[in-house]
C-alpha positions, 0 to 999 in steps of 0.5 A: 789737276787730274780732275781738270784734265778729265773735264777738258778731255770730256769737253774736247770729246763732246766738241769732236762728236758735235763736229762729226755729227753736225758736218755731215755734208750737204743735202741727201740726193735722190738715188738714181738707177741706170737708164738707157735705151733707143729711139726708133721709128715704127719701121726700125729706123734709129733717130739721131740727135733727139733729146729724150726727157723723162719728166716725172709725174707729180714733180721732181727732177727731169732726167735727160739724154741725147740719142747718137747716130744709132738712136741710143741714149743714156739718161742723166739727172742734172745735179744728181748723176747718171740715170733717173730716180725710180718712178713714172715719167712722161717722155718728151722728145725734141730735136735740134740741129747745130746753128752752123748746119743752117744754110743761106738761101740762094737769095742771100737771105737767112732762113726765117724762124729759129735756126736751131729748130730742126724739122721733127721726125715725129708728131709734135705731140711728143714735144710737150709733157701735157700732150705726149702719149709716152709714159714709161716707168723706171724701176730699181736696177738697170733699165732698158727703155726703148721708144718706138714712134 
């Protein structure tokens, strides 16, 4: 009887170990580091409501943020968390406005084109990863990455 209890105890211990090791929970997420900065013109004017995208060289997860009225942004990597994974990135900028900010011309006709697309306060080349001249590196630790265009 004691031997039988010993075997049952060993089996239960083995099952408990397998459950703990086998149910570790989900995929390993990449480690992100804090990234914040500003987007300003060359004459120091902050650019508000600009979406800042850090597109990784060689693939991976894009980190994004949107500037406030002072041009400040903080990056977030969707599905991972605050910040960006260390590495080298192409920086892409875009600007949109809320649909309710669009106006109707005095003729009573709506403006032509995409009503959420705002006039760009920077050259169009900054809107595409293949043409943007902006390349930035995210390093371990906190990153302050200011962008001047």
